[in-house]
ZAKOLFI-639236 format. One line per 3 residues: their letters; for each residue y, x, z of C-alpha. Coordinates in steps of 0.25 Angstrom, whole numbers, plus 5000, padded with zeros to 4 digits. Each point is the difference from the previous one (the first is absolute). Last residue first. Layout:
<sites>
a = Y/X/Z | ...
</sites>
This chain:
<sites>
xxx = 5336/5620/5378 | 5004/5007/5013 | 5014/4996/5006
xxx = 5008/5012/5004 | 5003/5000/5015 | 5000/4989/5010
xxx = 4993/4990/4991 | 4989/5010/4998 | 4989/4991/4995
xxx = 5002/4985/4996 | 4992/4988/5003 | 4995/4988/4991
xxx = 4992/4988/5005 | 4994/4991/4990 | 4996/4985/5002
xxx = 4990/4995/4990 | 5001/4989/4990 | 4989/5000/4989
xxx = 4998/5006/4986 | 4986/5001/4995 | 5003/4992/4988
xxx = 5012/5009/4996 | 4991/5012/4999 | 5003/5013/5007
xxx = 4994/5013/4993 | 4995/5010/5010 | 4988/4993/5006
xxx = 5007/4988/5005 | 4999/4994/5014 | 5015/4996/5004
xxx = 5004/4994/4986 | 5015/4998/5004 | 5009/4989/5004
xxx = 5009/5005/5011 | 5005/4995/5014 | 5009/5011/5006
xxx = 5002/5009/5012 | 5009/5012/5002 | 4999/5011/5010
xxx = 5011/5010/5002 | 4997/5015/5001 | 4994/5007/5012
xxx = 4987/5003/4993 | 5002/5016/5001 | 5010/5007/5009
xxx = 4995/5012/5009 | 5001/5005/5014 | 4995/5014/5002
xxx = 4989/5001/5010 | 4988/5005/4991 | 4986/4996/4998
xxx = 4999/4985/5000 | 5014/4998/4994 | 4996/5010/4989
xxx = 4987/4992/4996 | 5008/4987/5000 | 5010/5006/4990
xxx = 4988/5005/4992 | 4995/4986/5000 | 5013/4994/4995
xxx = 4996/5000/4985 | 4988/4991/5004 | 5008/4989/5005
xxx = 4997/4998/5015 | 4998/4986/5004 | 5000/4992/5013
xxx = 4993/4988/5005 | 5001/4988/5008 | 5009/5007/5011
xxx = 5002/4991/5012 | 5014/4994/5001 | 4994/4987/5006
xxx = 5005/4989/4992 | 5010/4989/5004 | 4992/4988/4996
xxx = 5001/4993/4987 | 4999/4985/5000 | 4990/4989/4999
xxx = 5003/4987/4992 | 4996/4987/5005 | 4989/4990/4994
xxx = 4989/5009/5004 | 5003/4999/5015 | 4995/5011/5007
xxx = 5011/5009/4995 | 4998/5013/4992 | 5006/5013/5002
xxx = 5006/5008/4989 | 5001/5015/5003 | 5012/5008/5002
xxx = 5006/5014/4999 | 4987/5008/5001 | 5003/5014/4995
xxx = 4999/5008/4987 | 5002/5015/5001 | 5004/5009/4988
xxx = 4994/5014/5004 | 5005/5014/4999 | 5003/5002/5015
xxx = 5015/4998/4996 | 4999/4985/5000 | 5000/4990/4989
xxx = 5002/4985/5004 | 4992/4987/4998 | 5001/4987/5008
xxx = 4989/4990/4997 | 5000/4985/5000 | 4986/4994/4999
xxx = 4997/4990/4989 | 5004/4986/5002 | 5007/4997/4987
xxx = 4989/5009/4993 | 4991/4990/4992 | 5012/4990/4997
xxx = 5009/5011/4996 | 4990/5006/4990 | 4998/4986/4995
xxx = 5015/4998/4999 | 5001/5014/4993 | 4990/4996/4989
xxx = 4987/5008/4998 | 4992/4987/4999 | 4985/5003/5002
xxx = 4999/4986/5007 | 5014/4997/5004 | 5001/4986/4994
xxx = 5012/4992/4999 | 5011/5007/4992 | 4989/5007/4991
xxx = 5001/5013/4994 | 5010/5007/5008 | 5006/5013/4996
xxx = 5013/4997/5008 | 5001/4987/5008 | 5014/4998/4994
xxx = 5006/4998/5014 | 4990/5009/5007 | 5004/5012/4992
xxx = 5015/4998/5003 | 4997/4997/5014 | 4993/5013/5003
xxx = 4994/4998/5014 | 4986/5003/5000 | 4996/5001/5015
xxx = 5004/5012/5008 | 5001/5015/4998 | 5012/5005/5008
xxx = 5006/5013/4997 | 5004/5011/5010 | 5012/5009/4996
xxx = 4994/5014/4998 | 5011/5010/5003 | 4995/5005/5014
xxx = 4987/4993/5004 | 4996/5011/5009 | 4985/5002/5003
xxx = 4990/4990/5005 | 4990/5007/5010 | 5007/5002/5013
xxx = 4999/5005/5014 | 5012/5004/5008 | 5003/5009/5012
xxx = 5015/5000/5004 | 5007/5012/5007 | 5007/5000/5013
xxx = 5005/5014/5004 | 5014/4996/4996 | 5007/5004/4987
xxx = 5006/4986/4997 | 4992/4999/4987 | 4987/5000/5009
xxx = 4990/5008/4992 | 4990/4991/4992 | 4986/5005/5002
xxx = 4989/4996/4990 | 4986/4994/4998 | 4995/4995/4987
xxx = 4989/4989/5000 | 4990/5004/4989 | 4999/4997/4986
xxx = 5007/5011/4993 | 4995/5011/5009 | 4986/4996/4999
xxx = 5001/4998/4985 | 5006/5014/4998 | 4989/5006/5009
xxx = 4989/4993/4992 | 5006/5007/4987 | 5000/5013/5007
xxx = 4985/4998/5004 | 4997/4997/4986 | 5006/5012/4994
xxx = 4990/5003/4989 | 5007/4992/4989 | 5013/5007/5004
xxx = 5012/4993/5004 | 5010/4992/4991 | 5000/4988/5009
xxx = 4996/4992/4987 | 4989/5010/4997 | 4995/4999/5014
xxx = 4999/4985/4998 | 4993/5000/4987 | 4990/5010/5003
xxx = 4996/4995/5014 | 4987/4994/4995 | 4995/5013/4996
xxx = 5003/5006/5013 | 4989/4991/5006 | 5004/4989/5010
xxx = 4992/5000/5013 | 5012/5003/5008 | 5007/4988/4995
xxx = 5014/5000/4994 | 5012/4992/4998 | 5012/4996/4992
xxx = 4993/4987/4995 | 4999/4999/4985 | 5008/4992/4990
xxx = 4993/4994/4988 | 5004/5007/4987 | 5013/4996/4994
xxx = 5000/4992/4987 | 4996/5008/4987 | 5010/5009/4993
xxx = 4992/5013/5005 | 4987/4994/4994 | 4990/5012/4999
xxx = 5008/5009/5009 | 5000/4989/5010 | 5012/5001/5009
xxx = 4998/5008/5013 | 4998/4990/5012 | 5012/4994/5008
xxx = 5000/5000/5015 | 4997/4990/5010 | 5003/4998/5015
xxx = 4993/4988/5006 | 5001/5000/5015 | 4990/4995/5009
xxx = 5000/4989/5011 | 4997/4989/4990 | 4988/5008/4994
xxx = 5001/5004/4985 | 5001/5015/5003 | 5007/5012/5006
xxx = 5000/5001/5015 | 4998/5015/4998 | 4990/5003/5011
xxx = 4994/5014/4997 | 4985/5003/5001 | 5001/5009/5007
xxx = 5013/4997/5008 | 5013/5006/4995 | 5006/4987/4994
xxx = 4998/4993/5014 | 5006/5011/5008 | 5013/5000/4991
xxx = 5001/4985/5002 | 4996/4990/4990 | 5009/4989/4993
xxx = 5000/4985/5001 | 5009/4999/5013 | 5010/5010/4993
xxx = 5001/4991/4989 | 5005/4989/5009 | 5010/5009/5007
xxx = 5007/5004/4987 | 4999/4986/4995 | 5009/4996/5012
xxx = 4999/4985/5004 | 5007/4987/5002 | 5014/5002/5007
xxx = 5009/4988/5003 | 5012/4993/4995 | 4990/4988/4998
xxx = 4988/4994/5006 | 5001/5003/5015 | 4995/4988/5008
xxx = 4987/4998/4992 | 4996/5010/4990 | 5002/5012/5009
xxx = 5010/5008/4993 | 5004/5012/5007 | 5014/5003/5005
xxx = 4998/5015/5004 | 5001/5005/4985 | 5015/4999/5000
xxx = 5007/5004/4987 | 5012/5009/5004 | 5014/4994/5003
xxx = 5001/5008/5013 | 4998/4988/5008 | 4987/4998/4993
xxx = 4998/4992/4988 | 4991/4989/4996 | 5000/4997/4984
xxx = 5001/4986/4997 | 4990/4999/4995 | 4986/5003/5004
xxx = 4997/5015/5001 | 4991/5010/4994 | 5001/5015/5003
xxx = 4995/5010/4990 | 4999/5014/5007 | 4997/5014/4996
xxx = 4998/5013/5008 | 5002/5012/4991 | 4991/5008/4991
xxx = 4998/5015/4998 | 5003/5002/5014 | 5007/5012/5006
xxx = 5012/4991/5006 | 4997/4985/4999 | 5011/4992/4994
xxx = 4999/4986/5006 | 4999/4988/4990 | 5006/4987/4997
xxx = 4997/4988/4992 | 5005/4986/5002 | 4993/4987/4996
xxx = 5007/4987/5001 | 4992/4987/5000 | 5003/4985/4996
xxx = 5001/5006/4985 | 4985/5000/5000 | 5001/4985/4998
xxx = 4997/4998/4985 | 5003/4987/4995 | 4989/4990/4995
xxx = 5003/4991/4988 | 5001/5012/4991 | 5013/4999/4992
xxx = 5004/4992/4987 | 5002/4987/5007 | 4993/4989/4994
xxx = 5005/4991/4989 | 4994/4986/5000 | 4998/4988/4991
xxx = 4999/5007/4987 | 4992/5011/5005 | 5007/5014/5001
xxx = 4990/5011/5004 | 4992/4998/4987 | 5013/5002/4991
xxx = 5004/5013/5008 | 4986/5006/4999 | 5001/4997/4985
xxx = 5013/5006/4998 | 4996/5012/5008 | 4987/5001/4991
xxx = 5009/5000/4988 | 5009/5011/5006 | 4988/5009/5003
xxx = 4994/4998/4987 | 5014/5004/4993 | 5001/5012/5010
xxx = 4987/5005/4994 | 5004/4997/4986 | 5013/5008/5001
xxx = 5014/4999/5003 | 5000/4986/5007 | 5013/4993/5001
xxx = 4998/4987/5008 | 5011/4989/4999 | 5007/4995/5012
xxx = 5001/5011/5011 | 5008/5011/4993 | 5014/4994/4996
xxx = 4998/4987/5008 | 4998/5008/5013 | 4994/4991/5010
xxx = 5003/5004/5014 | 4989/4999/5011 | 4997/5015/4998
xxx = 4986/4998/4996 | 5000/5007/4987 | 4996/4988/4992
xxx = 5010/4990/5006 | 4998/4990/4989 | 5006/4995/4986
xxx = 4991/4991/4993 | 5008/4987/4998 | 5000/5000/4985
xxx = 5016/5001/5000 | 4998/5013/5008 | 4989/5005/4991
xxx = 5008/4997/4988 | 5012/5007/5006 | 4992/5012/5004
xxx = 4995/5001/4985 | 5015/5001/4996 | 5000/5013/5008
xxx = 4992/5008/4989 | 4993/5012/5007 | 4989/5000/4990
xxx = 4986/5006/4999 | 4993/4987/5003 | 5010/4989/5005
xxx = 4991/4990/5008 | 5007/4987/5002 | 4994/4989/5009
xxx = 5004/4986/4996 | 4997/4989/5010 | 4998/4986/4995
xxx = 5005/4989/5009 | 5000/4989/4988 | 5007/4990/5010
xxx = 4995/4986/4997 | 5009/4989/4997 | 4990/4988/5001
xxx = 4995/4989/4991 | 4989/4991/5006 | 4986/4996/4999
xxx = 4991/4997/5012 | 4986/4997/4996 | 4995/4986/5003
xxx = 4989/4995/5009 | 5007/5005/5012 | 4996/5009/5012
xxx = 4993/5011/4992 | 5013/5003/4992 | 4998/5007/4987
xxx = 5013/5007/4996 | 5009/4998/4988 | 5013/5007/4999
xxx = 5009/4999/4988 | 5009/5012/5001 | 5015/5001/4999
xxx = 5001/5016/5001 | 5010/5006/5009 | 5005/5014/4999
xxx = 5001/5011/5011 | 4989/5011/4998 | 4998/4997/4985
xxx = 5015/4998/4998 | 5003/5013/5007 | 4991/5008/4992
xxx = 5006/4994/4987 | 5014/5004/5005 | 4996/5014/5004
xxx = 4994/5002/4986 | 5014/4996/4994 | 5007/5010/5009
xxx = 4998/5014/4995 | 4999/4996/4985 | 5013/4993/5000
xxx = 5000/4992/4987 | 5005/4988/5008 | 5002/5005/5014
xxx = 5013/4993/5004 | 4995/4994/5013 | 5011/4992/5007
xxx = 5002/5003/5015 | 5002/5015/4998 | 4990/5009/5006
xxx = 5000/5010/4988 | 4997/4989/4990 | 4986/5000/5004
xxx = 4993/5009/5010 | 4996/4988/5009 | 5002/4987/4993
xxx = 5011/4990/4998 | 4999/4991/4987 | 5013/4994/4996
xxx = 4999/5002/4985 | 4985/5000/4996 | 4991/5013/5001
xxx = 4988/4999/4991 | 5001/4985/5001 | 5004/4995/4986
xxx = 4991/5009/4992 | 4998/4991/4987 | 5015/5002/4998
xxx = 4999/5014/4995 | 5014/5005/4996 | 5008/4995/5012
xxx = 4988/4999/5009 | 4998/5015/4999 | 4986/5003/5004
xxx = 4996/5008/4988 | 5011/5010/5003 | 4994/5003/5014
xxx = 4987/5006/4993 | 4999/5014/5007 | 4999/4997/5014
xxx = 4998/5012/5009 | 4989/5010/5000 | 4986/5004/5004
xxx = 4995/4986/5003 | 4990/4993/5009 | 5003/4985/5004
xxx = 4991/4995/5011 | 5002/4985/5001 | 4996/4993/5012
xxx = 4996/4985/5003 | 5000/4996/5014 | 4992/5005/5012
xxx = 4990/4988/4999 | 4998/4990/5010 | 5008/4989/4993
xxx = 4992/5001/4987 | 4986/5001/5007 | 4994/4988/4993
xxx = 5006/5004/4986 | 5000/4987/4992 | 5013/4993/5002
xxx = 5009/5012/5003 | 4993/5009/4990 | 5001/4990/4988
xxx = 5015/4997/5002 | 5003/5015/5001 | 4993/5003/4987
xxx = 5011/4994/4992 | 5011/5007/5008 | 4992/5013/5000
xxx = 5000/5001/4985 | 5015/4999/4998 | 5002/5009/5012
xxx = 4991/5010/4994 | 5008/5000/4987 | 5012/5002/5008
xxx = 4994/5011/5008 | 4996/5007/4986 | 5014/4997/4994
xxx = 5007/5006/5012 | 4992/5013/4999 | 5000/5001/4985
xxx = 4997/5015/4999 | 4998/5003/4985 | 4987/5004/4992
xxx = 4989/5009/4999 | 4989/5000/5011 | 4986/4997/5000
xxx = 4990/4992/5008 | 4986/5001/4995 | 4995/4989/4991
xxx = 4990/4991/5007 | 4996/4989/4991 | 4990/5008/4991
xxx = 4996/5012/5008 | 4986/5001/4996 | 5003/4997/4986
xxx = 5009/5012/4999 | 5015/4996/4999 | 5006/5000/4986
xxx = 5011/5010/4996 | 5012/4993/4992 | 5003/5001/4985
xxx = 4996/4986/4998 | 4986/5003/5005 | 4997/5015/5003
xxx = 4985/5005/4998 | 5005/5013/4993 | 5009/5004/5011
xxx = 4989/5000/5010 | 4995/4989/5010 | 5008/4998/5013
xxx = 4996/5001/5015 | 4999/5015/5001 | 5015/5001/4995
xxx = 5006/4993/5013 | 4999/5008/5013 | 4998/4994/5013
xxx = 4985/5002/5002 | 4993/4994/5011 | 4986/5005/5003
xxx = 4989/4993/4991 | 4993/4987/5002 | 5003/4996/4986
xxx = 5011/4990/5003 | 5005/5011/5009 | 5005/5008/4988
xxx = 5011/4989/4998 | 5009/5007/5011 | 5013/4993/5002
xxx = 4996/4987/4994 | 4986/5001/5006 | 5007/5002/5014
xxx = 5009/4988/4997 | 4988/4991/4997 | 4992/5004/5012
xxx = 5012/4996/5009 | 5002/4987/4992 | 4986/4995/5002
xxx = 4988/5003/4991 | 4992/4991/4990 | 5010/4989/5002
xxx = 4995/4988/5008 | 5013/4998/5008 | 5000/5012/5009
xxx = 5009/4994/5009 | 5015/5001/5005 | 5005/5003/4986
xxx = 5012/5009/4995 | 5001/5002/4985 | 4994/5011/4992
xxx = 5010/5001/4988 | 4993/5007/4988 | 4990/4989/5001
xxx = 4997/4990/5011 | 5003/4985/5001 | 5005/4995/5013
xxx = 5014/4996/4995 | 4994/4994/4987 | 5011/4990/5000
xxx = 4993/4987/4996 | 4986/5002/5005 | 5004/5004/5014
xxx = 4989/4998/5010 | 4989/5001/4989 | 4990/5006/5010
xxx = 4995/5009/4989 | 5015/5006/4998 | 5000/5004/4986
xxx = 4997/5014/4996 | 5009/5005/4989 | 4994/5012/4992
xxx = 5008/5012/5005 | 5011/5005/4992 | 5004/5014/4995
xxx = 4991/4999/4988 | 5009/4988/4995 | 4994/4988/4995
xxx = 5009/4990/5008 | 5010/5009/5006 | 5011/4993/4992
xxx = 4997/4987/5007 | 5004/5005/5014 | 4996/4990/5010
xxx = 4990/5010/5006 | 5012/5009/5003 | 5002/5015/4999
xxx = 5013/5001/5007 | 5014/5002/4994 | 4998/4989/4989
xxx = 5013/5000/4993 | 4994/5010/4991 | 5013/5008/4998
xxx = 5000/5005/5015 | 4985/5003/5000 | 5003/5011/4990
xxx = 4990/5003/4988 | 4993/5013/5001 | 4997/5009/4989
xxx = 4987/5008/5001 | 4999/5010/4989 | 4995/4998/4986
xxx = 5013/4999/4994 | 5003/5014/5005 | 5008/5005/5011
xxx = 5002/5015/5001 | 5003/5006/5013 | 5004/4997/5014
xxx = 5012/4992/5000 | 4995/4989/4990 | 4989/4998/5010
xxx = 4985/5001/4996 | 4989/4990/5003 | 4987/5004/4993
xxx = 4990/4994/5009 | 4992/5011/5006 | 4987/5006/4997
xxx = 4995/5013/5007 | 4995/4995/5013 | 4984/5001/4999
xxx = 4996/4989/5008 | 4997/4999/5015 | 5014/5005/5004
xxx = 4999/5008/5013 | 5008/4995/5012 | 5009/5012/5005
xxx = 5011/4991/5005 | 5009/5005/4989 | 4990/4996/4989
xxx = 4987/5007/4995 | 4996/5007/4987 | 5013/5001/4994
xxx = 5005/5008/4988 | 4986/5000/4994 | 4995/5014/4995
xxx = 5005/5008/4988 | 4993/5013/4995 | 5010/5008/4992
xxx = 4996/5008/4988 | 5010/5011/4997 | 5008/5007/4990
xxx = 5013/5007/5003 | 5009/5005/4990 | 5013/5010/5002
xxx = 5010/5004/4990 | 5002/4988/4992 | 5009/4999/4988
xxx = 5003/4987/4994 | 5009/4999/4988 | 5014/4995/4996
xxx = 5007/5003/5013 | 4998/5015/4999 | 4989/5006/5009
xxx = 5002/5005/5014 | 4987/4997/5006 | 4993/4986/5002
xxx = 4989/5000/5010 | 4987/4993/4996 | 4991/4992/5009
xxx = 4987/4995/4994 | 4991/4990/5007 | 4985/4996/4998
xxx = 4996/4988/5009 | 4987/4999/5008 | 4998/4987/5008
xxx = 4993/4999/5013 | 4997/4989/5002 | 5001/4992/4986
xxx = 5010/4990/4999 | 5006/5005/4987 | 4989/5004/4991
xxx = 4989/5011/4999 | 5001/5012/4990 | 5010/5004/4990
xxx = 5012/4994/5007 | 5013/5001/4993 | 5008/5013/5004
xxx = 5012/4999/5010 | 5010/5009/4994 | 5011/5006/5009
xxx = 5012/5006/4993 | 5009/5009/5009 | 5015/5003/5000
xxx = 5005/5011/5010 | 5013/4999/5008 | 4993/4999/5014
xxx = 4990/4989/4994 | 5003/4992/4988 | 4990/4989/4995
xxx = 4993/4996/4988 | 4988/4991/4999 | 4991/4998/4989
xxx = 4988/4990/5000 | 4988/5002/4991 | 4993/4986/4997
xxx = 4986/4995/5002 | 5000/4997/5015 | 4996/4986/4996
xxx = 5013/4994/5006 | 5008/5011/4995 | 5000/5015/5004
xxx = 5011/5000/5010 | 5008/4989/5008 | 5013/5006/5004
xxx = 5001/4997/5015 | 4999/5015/5005 | 5011/5005/4991
xxx = 5009/4988/5003 | 4998/5002/5015 | 5004/5015/4998
xxx = 5012/4996/4993 | 5004/4992/5012 | 4999/5012/5009
xxx = 5007/5009/4990 | 5013/4991/5001 | 5003/4990/4989
xxx = 5014/4998/4995 | 4998/5000/4985 | 4986/4994/5001
xxx = 5003/4986/4994 | 5010/5006/4990 | 4990/5009/4994
xxx = 5007/5008/4990 | 5008/5005/5012 | 4989/5009/5003
xxx = 4996/5001/5015 | 5009/5004/5011 | 4997/5012/5009
xxx = 4990/5000/5012 | 4990/5010/4995 | 4989/4989/4996
xxx = 5006/4996/4986 | 4992/4990/4992 | 5002/4997/4985
xxx = 4990/4991/4994 | 5008/4988/4996 | 5005/5008/4988
xxx = 4995/5014/4999 | 5009/5010/5007 | 5012/5006/4993
xxx = 5001/5012/4992 | 5006/4991/4989 | 4994/5007/4988
xxx = 4991/4988/4997 | 4988/5007/5004 | 4999/4994/5014
xxx = 4985/5002/5000 | 4997/4986/5004 | 5012/4996/4991
xxx = 4993/4989/4992 | 4996/4992/5012 | 5002/4987/4993
xxx = 4987/5003/4992 | 4991/4998/5012 | 4987/5007/4998
xxx = 5005/5013/5006 | 5001/4994/5014 | 5010/4994/5009
xxx = 4993/4987/5005 | 4999/4988/4992 | 4985/5000/5000
xxx = 5000/4998/5015 | 4991/5009/5009 | 5001/5011/5010
xxx = 5009/5003/5012 | 5000/5012/5008 | 5003/5000/5015
xxx = 5002/5013/5009 | 4989/5005/5009 | 4998/5012/4991
xxx = 5013/5003/4992 | 5003/4998/4986 | 5011/5004/4999
xxx = 5007/5010/5010 | 5010/4994/5009 | 5013/5007/4999
xxx = 5008/4990/5008 | 4994/4991/5010 | 5012/5001/5010
xxx = 5004/4986/5001 | 4990/4990/4995 | 4988/4999/4991
xxx = 4986/5006/5003 | 5001/4994/5014 | 4989/5003/5002
xxx = 4992/5013/5001 | 4999/5013/4991 | 5015/5003/5001
xxx = 5008/5008/4991 | 5001/5015/4997 | 4993/5010/4990
xxx = 5000/4997/4985 | 5009/5012/4998 | 4991/5009/5007
xxx = 4989/4999/4989 | 4987/4997/5008 | 5003/4985/4998
xxx = 4996/5003/4985 | 4985/4999/5004 | 5001/4985/5003
xxx = 5000/4995/5014 | 4987/4993/5005 | 4993/4987/5000
xxx = 5011/4995/4991 | 5004/4986/5003 | 4996/4987/4994
xxx = 5006/4986/4997 | 4994/4991/4989 | 5008/4990/4993
xxx = 4998/4985/4998 | 5007/4989/4992 | 5008/4987/5000
xxx = 5000/4995/5014 | 5006/4986/5001 | 5013/4998/5008
xxx = 5002/4986/4994 | 4995/4992/5012 | 5005/5010/5010
xxx = 5009/4991/5008 | 5002/5006/5014 | 4988/4999/5008
xxx = 4993/4989/5008 | 4991/4999/5012 | 4995/4990/5010
xxx = 4993/5002/5013 | 4995/4992/5012 | 5000/5010/5012
xxx = 4989/5004/5011 | 4989/5000/4989 | 5001/5015/4998
xxx = 5012/5007/5005 | 4993/5013/4997 | 4997/4996/4985
xxx = 5013/4995/4998 | 5006/5013/5006 | 4991/5009/4992
xxx = 5003/4992/4987 | 5015/5000/5003 | 5000/5015/5001
xxx = 4992/5003/4988 | 5009/4991/4991 | 5012/5006/5006
xxx = 4995/5014/4997 | 4996/4997/4986 | 5014/4993/4998
xxx = 5007/5012/5006 | 4994/5010/4991 | 4993/5013/5005
xxx = 4986/4994/4997 | 5004/4999/4986 | 4994/4989/4991
xxx = 5013/4992/5001 | 5008/5013/4995 | 4990/5011/4997
xxx = 5009/5012/4999 | 5009/4997/5012 | 5015/5000/4999
xxx = 5008/5001/5014 | 5008/4988/5004 | 5001/5006/5014
xxx = 4986/4995/5003 | 4991/4999/4988 | 5002/4992/4987
xxx = 4993/4989/4993 | 5007/4991/5011 | 5013/5003/4992
xxx = 4996/4991/4989 | 5000/4987/5008 | 4987/4994/5006
xxx = 5006/4996/5013 | 4990/4993/5008 | 5002/4986/5007
xxx = 4990/4998/5011 | 4998/4987/5006 | 4995/4999/5015
xxx = 4996/4986/5006 | 4997/5001/5015 | 4986/4998/5006
xxx = 5001/4991/5012 | 5008/5002/5013 | 4992/5002/5013
xxx = 5012/5001/5010 | 5007/5010/5008 | 4994/5012/4993
xxx = 4993/5006/5012 | 4999/4987/5006 | 5004/4999/5015
xxx = 4989/4997/5009 | 4997/5015/5001 | 4985/5002/4998
xxx = 4992/5006/5012 | 5001/5015/5002 | 4992/5010/4992
xxx = 4994/5011/5009 | 5010/5011/5003 | 5001/5011/4990
xxx = 5002/5015/5004 | 4993/5005/4988 | 4991/4990/4992
xxx = 5012/4995/4992 | 5002/5014/4993 | 5009/5011/5004
xxx = 5007/5009/4990 | 5005/5014/5006 | 5011/5008/4993
xxx = 5006/5012/5007 | 5008/5008/4991 | 5014/4993/4998
xxx = 5011/5010/4999 | 5006/4993/4989 | 5002/4987/5009
xxx = 4993/4987/4994 | 5003/4993/4987 | 4994/4986/5001
xxx = 4987/4997/4993 | 5000/4985/4997 | 5012/5000/4992
xxx = 5010/4989/5003 | 5003/4990/4989 | 5012/5005/4993
xxx = 5012/5005/5008 | 5003/5013/4993 | 4994/4995/4987
xxx = 5012/4992/4995 | 5008/5013/4996 | 4988/5005/4992
x = 4999/5015/5003
</sites>
């Protein structure tokens, strides 16, 4: 587990007790009072205007890999790759945030990282025939294909990647491969072709592979580009498995071409016998025609690709196989002195990886071009005459397919022409995507350099923004989101001793969080952990001498002056698939540490940078960042808690019960008091001091829920009438006892079916009883038995309690509520998760609650909802009692208040699995335990009305109650 993940932004679905069985989801239509008048305190504290948010995206080579630095076969085109997932996550968040922020965007410098060639990625539709041989058994059919424990994976395997293309692949047309048949008498593997997949070291003749494990060798096997660019060359591969040597020949295509779906390829596998070293002797031969299909047809979210996904950009790593001159060779951003893709970069002119420059049509800065757009999409407070605004421009950059009105596609190869149409050795964008090359990865990690270049641009831009942005003072600042999967790797390029042109990467005397181990003087030259922190600190705390010109309506002349203006740029840091502590330094210096776990203590080791471990967590963290930004306008920082406190804590609820001899359920009580608890002279709770709301308002008894539910229940004589009086139904004086229906056989994973009343009518036909009788586990024809079970469950029970002193005085009692033995009552009140409120989790608009699923809008809607007391009892029911209702005042300018409740049962619920217990309690006298476990309540964000497959767009906040079964014995699961 990532050490920084333990206190990352809180998960929405908390872990509940292992014995949790009873789960009921209640919508806003249930138990909801009418909406109160608006609170005079603003939900957000103030109406700050849209914040500026600038993305800096890591495009280093490691972003082509997957979580855990695992190799992926398709590199930038692979849906498993971090760069693919990062692009999709940012796209989703930018789309969801909409026009509630003003965006900018840049990547590390990739001006020289031009793609050179394409390959084709397939997988066998089925395993080849030789898999029937026992020696080929073993291995994994699913990801990860490379990693610990992947030994003895037969090759090629259905579901595993196969790469095709490249005229420089290992084939019989290449004269350099003279020892394909190792006929030189050396008994060695062919040079550059030997692969061992049984865990032993490879041939010493190949120094680059002499210490490889079998898993690395497998990666090399798969990443060999076979058949040549036109599919016209045989390709020979040798490997060793379980002590046997094999030659696998991929035969040149005789029909079709690379890119066809499906593709048929003939293969020959030969096993070498025990011949001498000067000749080849094969004792087994397999010949087969393999049908190949695309490796990927959808991404990790299940979103189908709209085009045939066989092409990938040829981007191999030296550690994963043969690197030919036609492969993609990155140029590091460290040596380029650019760090960010920049519109001021003259070297980018004419490069395929540059946008056409689009000058600011309002001509606000004709000299410095700080508002021009190109590779670097600058911040702007308007849509200044461009065809599209920055938000749409970023989305097009992430997924150019939307230019054609298609679904977003975050791969690369589909946007480029073929190898034969290259210009200057580089692939060329298709005409429809000119100016919108997809974001790729393949360089170093200049964290400090990218922040430094942003600062250079920002200092020029700041003059214009202060002077011309009419809402500058009302915005929630400028915010940089730095997304990276590793630590700084360009520290040597920032050394002021050797590179005088970088005088302020970390000057002597600077003091910055995380720099110099806390010493007074920062000594972080060449320290790759500390230089980025200094750059973030300067962005957050440094001053800029700005020329300020403002229109003054009261004077004929504009006001012009120079001021030292604070940059005030916050730097949020996201460490994707890394636990690098130095990223916490950068976030701390950037001013973005926060109490994300709600314990009122900021842990700088875990609550500064964000450390998502997958794409979904990345989306979650990005949304959390945006929520925090929107919640903190420049002029006011609100408290990160709901504005109204929950007042149920004024009450104390105590449970007690009386064991009833010869009864299957026992007399239960839930007594509510106003604090402090009144006590008798014997030290017991005193129910004789009754609250009257006037003279006795504290240290008094309110109500007993056991007595209240008895008032709602029928007597034995009433249930035996013809027709029976069950007092079950929607009327105020009736009980609502529900049970769960049998799940749908057609859609067993769908949301629960509607709950039914635990009742009957004498006119009901036996066919309508099927579901309830089945749940009670009585025969379908035993209608009268089923009715008796319901009568005995709902009626008021009578019992005699012998005098414990042994006298002749017995006590006659009546009751309905059974004993609440182990189930601690839980309060369901207003939404009160301060950590969710603080970041307005899942909000789409900080000021408008129309169709807004955010937590603050959820709070606003339900801040006056009824407070409910929930507890499980040994009558098989989870009971819900009225604890408090909001009472409105006559003066709309004043708040109302919550009353003390009535203790009346609002409803109860019998889980379907408990129905047989209910039957036994109605028919026998033995006491039993059922839903007596603890009850837990939580606000969760779920899709409450799906048809079996939850969808993100359907998710809404709901409160969920979970209970446990059999707390006094062995928990049920």
